[in-house]
BABA-396196 format. One record per residue: x, y, z of N, C-alpha, C in turn; residue number from 1; residue in one letter. Coordinates in nm, 3 decimals. Layout:
N
{n.px X | n.py Y | n.pz Z | ca.px X | ca.py Y | ca.pz Z | c.px X | c.py Y | c.pz Z | num NUM | residuo A}
...
***
This chain:
118
{n.px 0.356 | n.py 1.045 | n.pz 2.485 | ca.px 0.455 | ca.py 1.129 | ca.pz 2.435 | c.px 0.530 | c.py 1.052 | c.pz 2.315 | num 1 | residuo M}
{n.px 0.520 | n.py 0.924 | n.pz 2.313 | ca.px 0.590 | ca.py 0.847 | ca.pz 2.204 | c.px 0.485 | c.py 0.885 | c.pz 2.065 | num 2 | residuo K}
{n.px 0.353 | n.py 0.881 | n.pz 2.078 | ca.px 0.263 | ca.py 0.908 | ca.pz 1.992 | c.px 0.301 | c.py 1.080 | c.pz 1.917 | num 3 | residuo Q}
{n.px 0.311 | n.py 1.165 | n.pz 2.000 | ca.px 0.325 | ca.py 1.283 | ca.pz 1.981 | c.px 0.463 | c.py 1.296 | c.pz 1.886 | num 4 | residuo F}
{n.px 0.559 | n.py 1.215 | n.pz 1.931 | ca.px 0.685 | ca.py 1.252 | ca.pz 1.849 | c.px 0.673 | c.py 1.180 | c.pz 1.703 | num 5 | residuo I}
{n.px 0.601 | n.py 1.058 | n.pz 1.702 | ca.px 0.580 | ca.py 0.983 | ca.pz 1.582 | c.px 0.502 | c.py 1.089 | c.pz 1.481 | num 6 | residuo L}
{n.px 0.385 | n.py 1.134 | n.pz 1.539 | ca.px 0.304 | ca.py 1.230 | ca.pz 1.463 | c.px 0.380 | c.py 1.344 | c.pz 1.402 | num 7 | residuo G}
{n.px 0.478 | n.py 1.408 | n.pz 1.490 | ca.px 0.546 | ca.py 1.514 | ca.pz 1.456 | c.px 0.646 | c.py 1.483 | c.pz 1.338 | num 8 | residuo A}
{n.px 0.711 | n.py 1.353 | n.pz 1.350 | ca.px 0.783 | ca.py 1.291 | ca.pz 1.253 | c.px 0.718 | c.py 1.278 | c.pz 1.113 | num 9 | residuo M}
{n.px 0.604 | n.py 1.233 | n.pz 1.138 | ca.px 0.523 | ca.py 1.210 | ca.pz 0.992 | c.px 0.487 | c.py 1.342 | c.pz 0.935 | num 10 | residuo L}
{n.px 0.445 | n.py 1.442 | n.pz 1.016 | ca.px 0.403 | ca.py 1.562 | ca.pz 0.967 | c.px 0.538 | c.py 1.642 | c.pz 0.904 | num 11 | residuo A}
{n.px 0.641 | n.py 1.630 | n.pz 0.966 | ca.px 0.763 | ca.py 1.686 | ca.pz 0.899 | c.px 0.799 | c.py 1.629 | c.pz 0.775 | num 12 | residuo A}
{n.px 0.771 | n.py 1.494 | n.pz 0.761 | ca.px 0.816 | ca.py 1.425 | ca.pz 0.639 | c.px 0.726 | c.py 1.452 | c.pz 0.527 | num 13 | residuo G}
{n.px 0.609 | n.py 1.496 | n.pz 0.537 | ca.px 0.516 | ca.py 1.522 | ca.pz 0.429 | c.px 0.553 | c.py 1.622 | c.pz 0.341 | num 14 | residuo L}
{n.px 0.539 | n.py 1.610 | n.pz 0.217 | ca.px 0.574 | ca.py 1.715 | ca.pz 0.104 | c.px 0.721 | c.py 1.748 | c.pz 0.117 | num 15 | residuo C}
{n.px 0.790 | n.py 1.681 | n.pz 0.170 | ca.px 0.956 | ca.py 1.720 | ca.pz 0.183 | c.px 0.985 | c.py 1.813 | c.pz 0.255 | num 16 | residuo G}
{n.px 0.903 | n.py 1.876 | n.pz 0.349 | ca.px 0.909 | ca.py 1.996 | ca.pz 0.420 | c.px 0.962 | c.py 1.969 | c.pz 0.565 | num 17 | residuo M}
{n.px 1.060 | n.py 1.863 | n.pz 0.589 | ca.px 1.130 | ca.py 1.843 | ca.pz 0.711 | c.px 1.189 | c.py 1.970 | c.pz 0.773 | num 18 | residuo A}
{n.px 1.137 | n.py 1.980 | n.pz 0.901 | ca.px 1.184 | ca.py 2.102 | ca.pz 0.968 | c.px 1.115 | c.py 2.223 | c.pz 0.953 | num 19 | residuo G}
{n.px 1.028 | n.py 2.229 | n.pz 0.863 | ca.px 0.941 | ca.py 2.362 | ca.pz 0.833 | c.px 0.840 | c.py 2.370 | c.pz 0.943 | num 20 | residuo A}
{n.px 0.827 | n.py 2.496 | n.pz 0.987 | ca.px 0.726 | ca.py 2.517 | ca.pz 1.089 | c.px 0.589 | c.py 2.584 | c.pz 1.016 | num 21 | residuo Q}
{n.px 0.482 | n.py 2.497 | n.pz 1.041 | ca.px 0.341 | ca.py 2.541 | ca.pz 0.958 | c.px 0.252 | c.py 2.583 | c.pz 1.062 | num 22 | residuo S}
{n.px 0.290 | n.py 2.599 | n.pz 1.189 | ca.px 0.184 | ca.py 2.635 | ca.pz 1.296 | c.px 0.167 | c.py 2.795 | c.pz 1.268 | num 23 | residuo T}
{n.px 0.043 | n.py 2.834 | n.pz 1.253 | ca.px -0.005 | ca.py 2.985 | ca.pz 1.249 | c.px 0.056 | c.py 3.029 | c.pz 1.367 | num 24 | residuo P}
{n.px 0.094 | n.py 3.171 | n.pz 1.360 | ca.px 0.152 | ca.py 3.263 | ca.pz 1.470 | c.px 0.061 | c.py 3.245 | c.pz 1.583 | num 25 | residuo P}
{n.px -0.082 | n.py 3.257 | n.pz 1.569 | ca.px -0.169 | ca.py 3.275 | ca.pz 1.686 | c.px -0.181 | c.py 3.157 | c.pz 1.757 | num 26 | residuo E}
{n.px -0.162 | n.py 3.037 | n.pz 1.694 | ca.px -0.162 | ca.py 2.913 | ca.pz 1.747 | c.px -0.040 | c.py 2.897 | c.pz 1.833 | num 27 | residuo V}
{n.px 0.063 | n.py 2.920 | n.pz 1.770 | ca.px 0.212 | ca.py 2.910 | ca.pz 1.825 | c.px 0.219 | c.py 2.979 | c.pz 1.964 | num 28 | residuo A}
{n.px 0.163 | n.py 3.104 | n.pz 1.972 | ca.px 0.151 | ca.py 3.188 | ca.pz 2.080 | c.px 0.061 | c.py 3.123 | c.pz 2.186 | num 29 | residuo K}
{n.px -0.048 | n.py 3.064 | n.pz 2.148 | ca.px -0.124 | ca.py 2.982 | ca.pz 2.248 | c.px -0.055 | c.py 2.861 | c.pz 2.315 | num 30 | residuo Q}
{n.px 0.014 | n.py 2.804 | n.pz 2.218 | ca.px 0.101 | ca.py 2.673 | ca.pz 2.261 | c.px 0.203 | c.py 2.721 | c.pz 2.364 | num 31 | residuo Q}
{n.px 0.275 | n.py 2.836 | n.pz 2.329 | ca.px 0.366 | ca.py 2.891 | ca.pz 2.427 | c.px 0.315 | c.py 2.918 | c.pz 2.557 | num 32 | residuo E}
{n.px 0.181 | n.py 2.987 | n.pz 2.572 | ca.px 0.134 | ca.py 3.004 | ca.pz 2.702 | c.px 0.099 | c.py 2.875 | c.pz 2.781 | num 33 | residuo R}
{n.px 0.046 | n.py 2.776 | n.pz 2.712 | ca.px 0.024 | ca.py 2.653 | ca.pz 2.763 | c.px 0.134 | c.py 2.581 | c.pz 2.813 | num 34 | residuo E}
{n.px 0.226 | n.py 2.592 | n.pz 2.737 | ca.px 0.362 | ca.py 2.506 | ca.pz 2.772 | c.px 0.429 | c.py 2.576 | c.pz 2.897 | num 35 | residuo I}
{n.px 0.438 | n.py 2.706 | n.pz 2.897 | ca.px 0.471 | ca.py 2.779 | ca.pz 3.011 | c.px 0.409 | c.py 2.736 | c.pz 3.150 | num 36 | residuo A}
{n.px 0.293 | n.py 2.688 | n.pz 3.127 | ca.px 0.226 | ca.py 2.636 | ca.pz 3.263 | c.px 0.255 | c.py 2.482 | c.pz 3.299 | num 37 | residuo R}
{n.px 0.330 | n.py 2.440 | n.pz 3.213 | ca.px 0.377 | ca.py 2.309 | ca.pz 3.226 | c.px 0.318 | c.py 2.212 | c.pz 3.158 | num 38 | residuo G}
{n.px 0.362 | n.py 2.066 | n.pz 3.134 | ca.px 0.299 | ca.py 1.971 | ca.pz 3.065 | c.px 0.170 | c.py 1.924 | c.pz 3.115 | num 39 | residuo E}
{n.px 0.077 | n.py 1.912 | n.pz 3.030 | ca.px -0.055 | ca.py 1.864 | ca.pz 3.091 | c.px -0.033 | c.py 1.716 | c.pz 3.130 | num 40 | residuo P}
{n.px -0.112 | n.py 1.669 | n.pz 3.220 | ca.px -0.097 | ca.py 1.541 | ca.pz 3.253 | c.px -0.134 | c.py 1.434 | c.pz 3.161 | num 41 | residuo A}
{n.px -0.199 | n.py 1.477 | n.pz 3.069 | ca.px -0.247 | ca.py 1.384 | ca.pz 2.969 | c.px -0.130 | c.py 1.343 | c.pz 2.862 | num 42 | residuo R}
{n.px -0.032 | n.py 1.425 | n.pz 2.858 | ca.px 0.092 | ca.py 1.408 | ca.pz 2.784 | c.px 0.166 | c.py 1.295 | c.pz 2.826 | num 43 | residuo W}
{n.px 0.163 | n.py 1.276 | n.pz 2.970 | ca.px 0.240 | ca.py 1.171 | ca.pz 3.021 | c.px 0.169 | c.py 1.050 | c.pz 3.049 | num 44 | residuo L}
{n.px 0.052 | n.py 1.050 | n.pz 3.020 | ca.px -0.049 | ca.py 0.927 | ca.pz 3.041 | c.px -0.043 | c.py 0.843 | c.pz 2.925 | num 45 | residuo K}
{n.px -0.004 | n.py 0.713 | n.pz 2.931 | ca.px -0.002 | ca.py 0.622 | ca.pz 2.829 | c.px -0.144 | c.py 0.602 | c.pz 2.780 | num 46 | residuo D}
{n.px -0.182 | n.py 0.565 | n.pz 2.646 | ca.px -0.285 | ca.py 0.525 | ca.pz 2.611 | c.px -0.291 | c.py 0.377 | c.pz 2.658 | num 47 | residuo D}
{n.px -0.417 | n.py 0.324 | n.pz 2.738 | ca.px -0.419 | ca.py 0.197 | ca.pz 2.792 | c.px -0.460 | c.py 0.079 | c.pz 2.698 | num 48 | residuo R}
{n.px -0.564 | n.py 0.093 | n.pz 2.601 | ca.px -0.592 | ca.py -0.001 | ca.pz 2.509 | c.px -0.570 | c.py 0.022 | c.pz 2.375 | num 49 | residuo G}
{n.px -0.575 | n.py -0.066 | n.pz 2.299 | ca.px -0.550 | ca.py -0.080 | ca.pz 2.136 | c.px -0.653 | c.py 0.028 | c.pz 2.083 | num 50 | residuo M}
{n.px -0.770 | n.py 0.040 | n.pz 2.128 | ca.px -0.883 | ca.py 0.113 | ca.pz 2.082 | c.px -0.844 | c.py 0.273 | c.pz 2.102 | num 51 | residuo Q}
{n.px -0.794 | n.py 0.306 | n.pz 2.228 | ca.px -0.751 | ca.py 0.427 | ca.pz 2.262 | c.px -0.634 | c.py 0.475 | c.pz 2.186 | num 52 | residuo A}
{n.px -0.535 | n.py 0.383 | n.pz 2.164 | ca.px -0.422 | ca.py 0.408 | ca.pz 2.073 | c.px -0.443 | c.py 0.433 | c.pz 1.942 | num 53 | residuo Q}
{n.px -0.545 | n.py 0.358 | n.pz 1.888 | ca.px -0.586 | ca.py 0.373 | ca.pz 1.741 | c.px -0.645 | c.py 0.513 | c.pz 1.727 | num 54 | residuo V}
{n.px -0.741 | n.py 0.537 | n.pz 1.834 | ca.px -0.807 | ca.py 0.678 | ca.pz 1.819 | c.px -0.709 | c.py 0.799 | c.pz 1.833 | num 55 | residuo A}
{n.px -0.614 | n.py 0.785 | n.pz 1.916 | ca.px -0.491 | ca.py 0.881 | ca.pz 1.911 | c.px -0.432 | c.py 0.886 | c.pz 1.806 | num 56 | residuo T}
{n.px -0.380 | n.py 0.782 | n.pz 1.737 | ca.px -0.313 | ca.py 0.770 | ca.pz 1.603 | c.px -0.399 | c.py 0.833 | c.pz 1.501 | num 57 | residuo K}
{n.px -0.512 | n.py 0.815 | n.pz 1.481 | ca.px -0.609 | ca.py 0.883 | ca.pz 1.390 | c.px -0.605 | c.py 1.028 | c.pz 1.407 | num 58 | residuo R}
{n.px -0.614 | n.py 1.080 | n.pz 1.537 | ca.px -0.593 | ca.py 1.220 | ca.pz 1.552 | c.px -0.460 | c.py 1.280 | c.pz 1.508 | num 59 | residuo K}
{n.px -0.360 | n.py 1.207 | n.pz 1.528 | ca.px -0.212 | ca.py 1.249 | ca.pz 1.487 | c.px -0.210 | c.py 1.246 | c.pz 1.334 | num 60 | residuo E}
{n.px -0.264 | n.py 1.152 | n.pz 1.275 | ca.px -0.259 | ca.py 1.134 | ca.pz 1.119 | c.px -0.341 | c.py 1.257 | c.pz 1.069 | num 61 | residuo I}
{n.px -0.445 | n.py 1.292 | n.pz 1.141 | ca.px -0.526 | ca.py 1.416 | ca.pz 1.073 | c.px -0.458 | c.py 1.549 | c.pz 1.102 | num 62 | residuo G}
{n.px -0.384 | n.py 1.541 | n.pz 1.217 | ca.px -0.302 | ca.py 1.666 | ca.pz 1.231 | c.px -0.197 | c.py 1.691 | c.pz 1.142 | num 63 | residuo A}
{n.px -0.133 | n.py 1.565 | n.pz 1.105 | ca.px -0.028 | ca.py 1.566 | ca.pz 1.017 | c.px -0.065 | c.py 1.613 | c.pz 0.876 | num 64 | residuo A}
{n.px -0.182 | n.py 1.578 | n.pz 0.834 | ca.px -0.235 | ca.py 1.614 | ca.pz 0.709 | c.px -0.268 | c.py 1.754 | c.pz 0.717 | num 65 | residuo L}
{n.px -0.326 | n.py 1.819 | n.pz 0.819 | ca.px -0.348 | ca.py 1.972 | ca.pz 0.830 | c.px -0.221 | c.py 2.044 | c.pz 0.820 | num 66 | residuo N}
{n.px -0.117 | n.py 1.986 | n.pz 0.896 | ca.px 0.014 | ca.py 2.052 | ca.pz 0.883 | c.px 0.074 | c.py 2.030 | c.pz 0.733 | num 67 | residuo E}
{n.px 0.054 | n.py 1.936 | n.pz 0.661 | ca.px 0.115 | ca.py 1.928 | ca.pz 0.527 | c.px 0.041 | c.py 2.009 | c.pz 0.448 | num 68 | residuo A}
{n.px -0.090 | n.py 2.014 | n.pz 0.459 | ca.px -0.180 | ca.py 2.115 | ca.pz 0.363 | c.px -0.158 | c.py 2.254 | c.pz 0.376 | num 69 | residuo L}
{n.px -0.110 | n.py 2.308 | n.pz 0.519 | ca.px -0.077 | ca.py 2.427 | ca.pz 0.546 | c.px 0.063 | c.py 2.453 | c.pz 0.474 | num 70 | residuo N}
{n.px 0.147 | n.py 2.354 | n.pz 0.476 | ca.px 0.257 | ca.py 2.376 | ca.pz 0.403 | c.px 0.265 | c.py 2.376 | c.pz 0.251 | num 71 | residuo D}
{n.px 0.166 | n.py 2.297 | n.pz 0.197 | ca.px 0.130 | ca.py 2.299 | ca.pz 0.055 | c.px 0.091 | c.py 2.437 | c.pz 0.019 | num 72 | residuo C}
{n.px 0.016 | n.py 2.504 | n.pz 0.111 | ca.px -0.035 | ca.py 2.639 | ca.pz 0.056 | c.px 0.074 | c.py 2.752 | c.pz 0.035 | num 73 | residuo K}
{n.px 0.175 | n.py 2.729 | n.pz 0.106 | ca.px 0.305 | ca.py 2.819 | ca.pz 0.096 | c.px 0.398 | c.py 2.792 | c.pz -0.032 | num 74 | residuo K}
{n.px 0.351 | n.py 2.678 | n.pz -0.107 | ca.px 0.438 | ca.py 2.648 | ca.pz -0.217 | c.px 0.378 | c.py 2.744 | c.pz -0.332 | num 75 | residuo M}
{n.px 0.472 | n.py 2.734 | n.pz -0.441 | ca.px 0.426 | ca.py 2.791 | ca.pz -0.563 | c.px 0.302 | c.py 2.714 | c.pz -0.612 | num 76 | residuo S}
{n.px 0.213 | n.py 2.768 | n.pz -0.723 | ca.px 0.107 | ca.py 2.725 | ca.pz -0.771 | c.px 0.145 | c.py 2.581 | c.pz -0.839 | num 77 | residuo K}
{n.px 0.246 | n.py 2.585 | n.pz -0.911 | ca.px 0.301 | ca.py 2.475 | ca.pz -0.982 | c.px 0.333 | c.py 2.353 | c.pz -0.895 | num 78 | residuo S}
{n.px 0.368 | n.py 2.383 | n.pz -0.763 | ca.px 0.416 | ca.py 2.269 | ca.pz -0.684 | c.px 0.298 | c.py 2.233 | c.pz -0.596 | num 79 | residuo E}
{n.px 0.195 | n.py 2.310 | n.pz -0.559 | ca.px 0.095 | ca.py 2.305 | ca.pz -0.487 | c.px 0.013 | c.py 2.184 | c.pz -0.509 | num 80 | residuo R}
{n.px -0.026 | n.py 2.149 | n.pz -0.640 | ca.px -0.106 | ca.py 2.046 | ca.pz -0.677 | c.px -0.049 | c.py 1.901 | c.pz -0.629 | num 81 | residuo G}
{n.px 0.083 | n.py 1.897 | n.pz -0.664 | ca.px 0.141 | ca.py 1.765 | ca.pz -0.648 | c.px 0.169 | c.py 1.744 | c.pz -0.484 | num 82 | residuo D}
{n.px 0.186 | n.py 1.868 | n.pz -0.411 | ca.px 0.202 | ca.py 1.847 | ca.pz -0.280 | c.px 0.067 | c.py 1.805 | c.pz -0.202 | num 83 | residuo C}
{n.px -0.029 | n.py 1.861 | n.pz -0.230 | ca.px -0.174 | ca.py 1.826 | ca.pz -0.182 | c.px -0.210 | c.py 1.668 | c.pz -0.211 | num 84 | residuo V}
{n.px -0.174 | n.py 1.658 | n.pz -0.344 | ca.px -0.206 | ca.py 1.499 | ca.pz -0.372 | c.px -0.129 | c.py 1.402 | c.pz -0.295 | num 85 | residuo K}
{n.px 0.000 | n.py 1.451 | n.pz -0.279 | ca.px 0.104 | ca.py 1.362 | ca.pz -0.199 | c.px 0.058 | c.py 1.353 | c.pz -0.041 | num 86 | residuo E}
{n.px 0.028 | n.py 1.461 | n.pz 0.010 | ca.px -0.032 | ca.py 1.461 | ca.pz 0.144 | c.px -0.163 | c.py 1.373 | c.pz 0.167 | num 87 | residuo A}
{n.px -0.253 | n.py 1.402 | n.pz 0.071 | ca.px -0.378 | ca.py 1.341 | ca.pz 0.085 | c.px -0.347 | c.py 1.163 | c.pz 0.070 | num 88 | residuo R}
{n.px -0.273 | n.py 1.145 | n.pz -0.023 | ca.px -0.233 | ca.py 0.988 | ca.pz -0.046 | c.px -0.169 | c.py 0.942 | c.pz 0.080 | num 89 | residuo A}
{n.px -0.070 | n.py 0.998 | n.pz 0.144 | ca.px -0.024 | ca.py 0.959 | ca.pz 0.276 | c.px -0.104 | c.py 0.946 | c.pz 0.377 | num 90 | residuo T}
{n.px -0.214 | n.py 1.031 | n.pz 0.387 | ca.px -0.304 | ca.py 1.049 | ca.pz 0.490 | c.px -0.403 | c.py 0.931 | c.pz 0.457 | num 91 | residuo Y}
{n.px -0.435 | n.py 0.887 | n.pz 0.331 | ca.px -0.526 | ca.py 0.774 | ca.pz 0.321 | c.px -0.444 | c.py 0.643 | c.pz 0.344 | num 92 | residuo K}
{n.px -0.313 | n.py 0.641 | n.pz 0.315 | ca.px -0.248 | ca.py 0.520 | ca.pz 0.330 | c.px -0.219 | c.py 0.491 | c.pz 0.488 | num 93 | residuo Q}
{n.px -0.176 | n.py 0.610 | n.pz 0.560 | ca.px -0.169 | ca.py 0.605 | ca.pz 0.694 | c.px -0.321 | c.py 0.540 | c.pz 0.766 | num 94 | residuo D}
{n.px -0.420 | n.py 0.613 | n.pz 0.732 | ca.px -0.544 | ca.py 0.559 | ca.pz 0.799 | c.px -0.570 | c.py 0.425 | c.pz 0.768 | num 95 | residuo M}
{n.px -0.528 | n.py 0.364 | n.pz 0.629 | ca.px -0.574 | ca.py 0.243 | ca.pz 0.609 | c.px -0.468 | c.py 0.142 | c.pz 0.692 | num 96 | residuo A}
{n.px -0.352 | n.py 0.181 | n.pz 0.740 | ca.px -0.280 | ca.py 0.095 | ca.pz 0.814 | c.px -0.245 | c.py 0.166 | c.pz 0.950 | num 97 | residuo N}
{n.px -0.350 | n.py 0.208 | n.pz 1.011 | ca.px -0.342 | ca.py 0.281 | ca.pz 1.156 | c.px -0.315 | c.py 0.180 | c.pz 1.258 | num 98 | residuo V}
{n.px -0.356 | n.py 0.037 | n.pz 1.250 | ca.px -0.321 | ca.py -0.047 | ca.pz 1.351 | c.px -0.174 | c.py -0.088 | c.pz 1.359 | num 99 | residuo R}
{n.px -0.121 | n.py -0.095 | n.pz 1.215 | ca.px 0.022 | ca.py -0.134 | ca.pz 1.211 | c.px 0.104 | c.py -0.021 | c.pz 1.246 | num 100 | residuo E}
{n.px 0.070 | n.py 0.126 | n.pz 1.231 | ca.px 0.153 | ca.py 0.232 | ca.pz 1.275 | c.px 0.130 | c.py 0.220 | c.pz 1.432 | num 101 | residuo L}
{n.px 0.031 | n.py 0.192 | n.pz 1.490 | ca.px 0.019 | ca.py 0.185 | ca.pz 1.639 | c.px 0.128 | c.py 0.068 | c.pz 1.695 | num 102 | residuo V}
{n.px 0.104 | n.py -0.051 | n.pz 1.633 | ca.px 0.205 | ca.py -0.146 | ca.pz 1.660 | c.px 0.348 | c.py -0.116 | c.pz 1.659 | num 103 | residuo A}
{n.px 0.389 | n.py -0.029 | n.pz 1.550 | ca.px 0.522 | ca.py 0.024 | ca.pz 1.516 | c.px 0.569 | c.py 0.120 | c.pz 1.642 | num 104 | residuo Q}
{n.px 0.462 | n.py 0.186 | n.pz 1.660 | ca.px 0.505 | ca.py 0.299 | ca.pz 1.782 | c.px 0.508 | c.py 0.224 | c.pz 1.911 | num 105 | residuo S}
{n.px 0.436 | n.py 0.117 | n.pz 1.936 | ca.px 0.463 | ca.py 0.030 | ca.pz 2.051 | c.px 0.592 | c.py -0.041 | c.pz 2.053 | num 106 | residuo N}
{n.px 0.645 | n.py -0.085 | n.pz 1.951 | ca.px 0.771 | ca.py -0.142 | ca.pz 1.930 | c.px 0.885 | c.py -0.041 | c.pz 1.970 | num 107 | residuo E}
{n.px 0.874 | n.py 0.082 | n.pz 1.913 | ca.px 0.973 | ca.py 0.198 | ca.pz 1.933 | c.px 0.979 | c.py 0.210 | c.pz 2.076 | num 108 | residuo L}
{n.px 0.857 | n.py 0.195 | n.pz 2.142 | ca.px 0.855 | ca.py 0.226 | ca.pz 2.301 | c.px 0.929 | c.py 0.128 | c.pz 2.383 | num 109 | residuo G}
{n.px 0.964 | n.py 0.017 | n.pz 2.327 | ca.px 1.038 | ca.py -0.089 | ca.pz 2.408 | c.px 1.178 | c.py -0.049 | c.pz 2.422 | num 110 | residuo K}
{n.px 1.219 | n.py 0.044 | n.pz 2.357 | ca.px 1.381 | ca.py 0.065 | ca.pz 2.345 | c.px 1.411 | c.py 0.197 | c.pz 2.428 | num 111 | residuo Y}
{n.px 1.508 | n.py 0.199 | n.pz 2.485 | ca.px 1.542 | ca.py 0.316 | ca.pz 2.562 | c.px 1.643 | c.py 0.390 | c.pz 2.470 | num 112 | residuo D}
{n.px 1.569 | n.py 0.513 | n.pz 2.440 | ca.px 1.644 | ca.py 0.605 | ca.pz 2.346 | c.px 1.710 | c.py 0.729 | c.pz 2.413 | num 113 | residuo T}
{n.px 1.711 | n.py 0.705 | n.pz 2.544 | ca.px 1.771 | ca.py 0.847 | ca.pz 2.616 | c.px 1.920 | c.py 0.834 | c.pz 2.629 | num 114 | residuo A}
{n.px 1.982 | n.py 0.735 | n.pz 2.564 | ca.px 2.121 | ca.py 0.721 | ca.pz 2.567 | c.px 2.183 | c.py 0.657 | c.pz 2.671 | num 115 | residuo G}
{n.px 2.305 | n.py 0.645 | n.pz 2.690 | ca.px 2.381 | ca.py 0.565 | ca.pz 2.794 | c.px 2.360 | c.py 0.647 | c.pz 2.929 | num 116 | residuo P}
{n.px 2.335 | n.py 0.575 | n.pz 3.030 | ca.px 2.323 | ca.py 0.635 | ca.pz 3.155 | c.px 2.454 | c.py 0.615 | c.pz 3.229 | num 117 | residuo S}
{n.px 2.491 | n.py 0.719 | n.pz 3.319 | ca.px 2.608 | ca.py 0.736 | ca.pz 3.381 | c.px 2.585 | c.py 0.692 | c.pz 3.517 | num 118 | residuo E}
***
C-alpha cells in the first residue's frame, strides 16, 4: 500500500497536474467494479525482498509516466512538448535512482501516519 501511495504522489506531481484525474473512463469503471469486490490480497502483502520492491517501484514509475503523458495530451500544443520532456526526464531520473526511492519508501513506512490513537 505504501508503494501505491508513493506512486500516486509521483504521478500527481508530474507536469504540475496535482489532483488531475487522467484515468480513462473505461478503466475507471473497471477499477470501480474491482474495488466494489474488496481490496485484493496483494494490496496488503508487503514486498519481501529488495528485488521485489525494486520491481514494484519500476512498475509504479512506469505507471506514473503513462499518467503524466496522458495529462500532457490534454494540454495545448504549445505546452505539450515541455510537459512530455519533463515527464520523460522525471521517468529517467526515477529509474536511475530506483533503489534510493525504495529506501525512501521503506523509511516512510517506519512512521505511524494514522494520527494519534485514542
